[in-house]
C-alpha positions in Angstrom: 11.7 -12.1 18.6 14.7 -12.0 16.1 16.3 -9.2 18.1 15.8 -11.0 21.4 17.3 -14.2 20.0 20.6 -12.3 19.5 21.0 -11.5 23.2 22.6 -13.6 25.8 20.1 -14.4 28.6 21.5 -14.6 32.1 21.0 -17.9 33.9 19.0 -16.1 36.5 16.4 -15.3 33.9 16.0 -18.8 32.8 12.8 -20.5 34.1 11.4 -23.9 33.5 7.8 -25.0 34.2 9.2 -27.9 36.1 11.3 -25.8 38.4 10.7 -26.9 42.0 8.9 -24.5 44.2 10.6 -23.0 47.2 10.9 -25.3 50.2 9.3 -24.4 53.4 11.6 -22.0 55.3 11.9 -21.4 59.0 9.9 -18.3 59.8 11.6 -15.5 61.6 10.4 -12.6 63.6 10.4 -9.3 61.8 12.6 -6.6 63.2 10.5 -3.6 62.2 7.8 -4.5 64.7 7.8 -6.8 67.7 5.6 -9.9 67.5 5.3 -9.8 63.7 6.5 -12.7 61.5 8.5 -11.8 58.4 7.3 -13.2 55.1 9.1 -16.4 54.0 10.8 -14.7 51.1 12.4 -12.1 53.4 14.8 -14.4 55.1 17.3 -11.8 56.3 19.9 -12.5 53.6 19.5 -9.0 52.0 21.2 -6.0 53.6 18.9 -4.0 55.9 16.2 -6.7 55.6 13.7 -5.9 58.4 11.1 -8.4 57.2 8.7 -5.6 56.4 6.2 -6.3 53.6 2.8 -6.6 55.3 1.0 -5.8 52.1 3.1 -8.3 50.1 4.0 -5.6 47.6 6.8 -7.7 46.2 4.2 -9.7 44.2 3.6 -6.5 42.1 7.0 -6.8 40.6 7.2 -8.8 37.4 10.8 -8.6 36.1 12.1 -10.6 33.2 12.3 -14.3 34.0 9.3 -14.2 36.4 6.1 -15.9 35.2 2.8 -14.1 35.6 1.1 -16.8 37.8 -2.7 -17.2 37.6 -3.5 -18.2 41.2 -6.6 -19.1 43.1 -7.7 -17.0 46.1 -10.8 -16.2 48.1 -12.2 -13.4 46.0 -11.2 -14.7 42.5 -13.6 -13.7 39.8 -14.9 -10.6 41.5 -15.6 -7.3 39.6 -12.3 -5.8 40.9 -10.4 -8.5 39.0 -11.9 -7.1 35.9 -11.3 -3.4 36.7 -7.8 -3.6 38.3 -4.8 -4.2 36.2 -2.7 -5.4 39.2 -3.3 -8.0 42.0 -5.6 -5.9 44.3 -6.2 -8.5 47.0 -3.6 -9.3 49.7 -4.6 -12.9 49.5 -3.9 -13.0 45.8 -0.5 -11.3 46.2 0.4 -13.8 48.9 -0.6 -16.7 46.7 1.5 -15.3 43.8 4.6 -15.1 46.0 4.0 -18.6 47.2 3.7 -19.9 43.6 7.0 -18.3 42.5 10.1 -20.6 42.3 13.3 -19.8 44.2 14.8 -18.3 41.1 11.7 -16.1 40.5 11.8 -15.0 44.1 15.4 -14.0 43.8 14.7 -12.0 40.6 11.7 -10.4 42.3 13.6 -9.3 45.4 16.6 -8.0 43.2 14.1 -5.9 41.2 12.5 -4.4 44.3 15.8 -3.8 46.0 17.2 -2.0 43.0 14.0 0.2 42.9 14.4 0.9 46.6 18.0 2.0 46.2 17.2 4.3 43.3 14.5 6.0 45.3 16.7 6.1 48.4 19.6 7.8 46.6 17.3 10.3 45.0 15.7 11.1 48.3 19.0 11.6 50.0 20.0 14.1 47.3 16.6 15.8 47.5 16.8 16.3 51.3 20.2 18.0 51.1 19.2 20.1 48.1 15.9 21.1 49.6 17.4 22.2 52.9 20.3 24.1 51.4 18.1 25.9 48.8 15.8 27.2 51.4 18.5 28.1 54.0 20.7 29.8 51.5 17.9 31.5 49.4 19.0 35.0 50.4 22.4 34.4 48.8 21.2 32.6 45.7 21.7 34.5 42.4 18.8 35.9 40.5 16.5 35.5 43.5 16.0 32.0 42.3 13.3 31.0 44.9 11.2 34.2 44.5 8.9 32.3 42.1 7.9 29.9 45.0 8.0 32.4 47.9 11.2 30.9 49.3 10.1 27.3 49.0 12.0 24.6 47.2 11.0 24.1 43.6 9.1 20.9 43.8 5.8 19.7 42.3 3.6 21.0 45.2 5.3 24.4 45.0 5.3 24.9 41.3 7.8 23.9 38.7 6.9 25.9 35.6 9.6 28.5 36.2 12.3 25.8 36.4 11.3 23.8 33.3 14.6 24.2 31.5 16.6 23.0 34.5 14.2 20.1 35.1 14.7 19.0 31.5 18.4 18.8 32.2 17.9 16.8 35.3 15.6 14.4 33.5 18.2 13.9 30.8 20.9 13.1 33.3 18.5 10.7 35.1 17.7 9.0 31.8 21.4 8.6 31.0 22.1 7.0 34.4 19.1 4.7 34.0 20.3 3.5 30.7 23.5 2.3 32.3 21.6 -0.4 34.1 19.3 -1.5 31.3 21.1 -4.7 30.5 21.2 -5.9 34.1 17.6 -5.0 34.7 16.2 -6.6 31.5 18.8 -9.4 31.3 19.8 -8.5 27.7 23.5 -9.0 27.7 25.4 -9.3 24.4 28.0 -11.5 26.2 28.1 -13.2 29.7 28.5 -10.6 32.5 31.9 -10.6 34.1 30.4 -10.2 37.6 27.3 -11.3 39.4 24.6 -8.6 39.4 24.2 -6.9 42.7 21.1 -4.6 42.9 22.1 -1.0 43.0 25.8 -1.6 42.4 26.8 0.8 39.6 30.5 0.4 40.2 30.7 4.0 41.4 33.3 4.5 44.2 35.8 7.1 42.9 37.3 7.6 46.4 37.5 3.9 47.1 35.6 4.3 50.3 34.6 0.7 50.5 38.1 -0.4 51.0 38.8 2.3 53.6 35.9 1.5 55.9 36.4 -1.2 58.6 35.4 -4.7 57.5 32.7 -5.0 60.2 30.9 -1.9 59.0 28.0 -2.9 56.8 27.8 0.1 54.5 25.2 -1.5 52.2 22.8 -1.7 55.1 23.7 1.8 56.2 23.0 3.3 52.8 19.5 1.7 52.8 18.7 2.9 56.4 19.7 6.4 55.5 17.8 6.2 52.2 14.6 5.1 54.0 14.9 7.9 56.5 15.5 10.4 53.6 12.3 9.1 51.8 10.3 9.8 54.9 11.9 13.2 55.4 11.3 14.5 51.9 7.7 13.2 52.0 7.2 15.2 55.2 8.8 18.3 53.6 6.4 18.1 50.6 3.3 17.6 52.7 4.1 20.3 55.1 4.9 23.0 52.5 2.0 21.9 50.4 -0.5 22.3 53.3 0.9 25.4 54.9 2.5 27.2 52.0 5.6 28.2 54.1 9.2 27.1 53.6 10.4 24.6 56.2 13.8 26.2 56.5 14.2 30.0 57.0 10.5 30.5 57.6 9.6 33.8 59.3 
């Protein structure tokens, strides 16, 4: 408690029990599937917002500044409430999101969007690395993929032979993650100079943002490509795990 009292808390993290709940919003049609209504908290203001959260997974996020609401729902008090450490019922998750204030909803969506961007960027790198490793395996030094019969070194194909390299990768990932610790946990030693934008690490060494046309929504494009990459790399892993053959360069 003493350490936390020394930190500056972002205004977004402040929450009062008397904060007014979110007003009723005009419902919009989700763009990911015709005839489906988007949840009220997905109002289209975020880049690449298709209104897709049919399982109300946003309620699982509990970032700093968001209260853990105890809500009533149809199956409250069941045995699953005792066994599960997370809101297992869709009705409960929907009630949790309805109980959150506008500030809490903003913090929740920022937390989930940051997580989506991290997974998207990792998946885009993985798709490129996976493909190149298997297509160029014959020219790789030390017959690097012989340990996995020409398949990419991933969890389903075996990682023991690549443990030293994976430790280096984990170290680099941990360093990058630490750069966003203050923004994620709202533990600034001084007021932030700029408003927090989920996923914005200030990394643009080629100044590409200024070179693209103003009407080109690169934030949305990054997320669309990231979602496609997450589906692709999942397909790679499942296919190689089931059939035991490399996707690229298979005989």
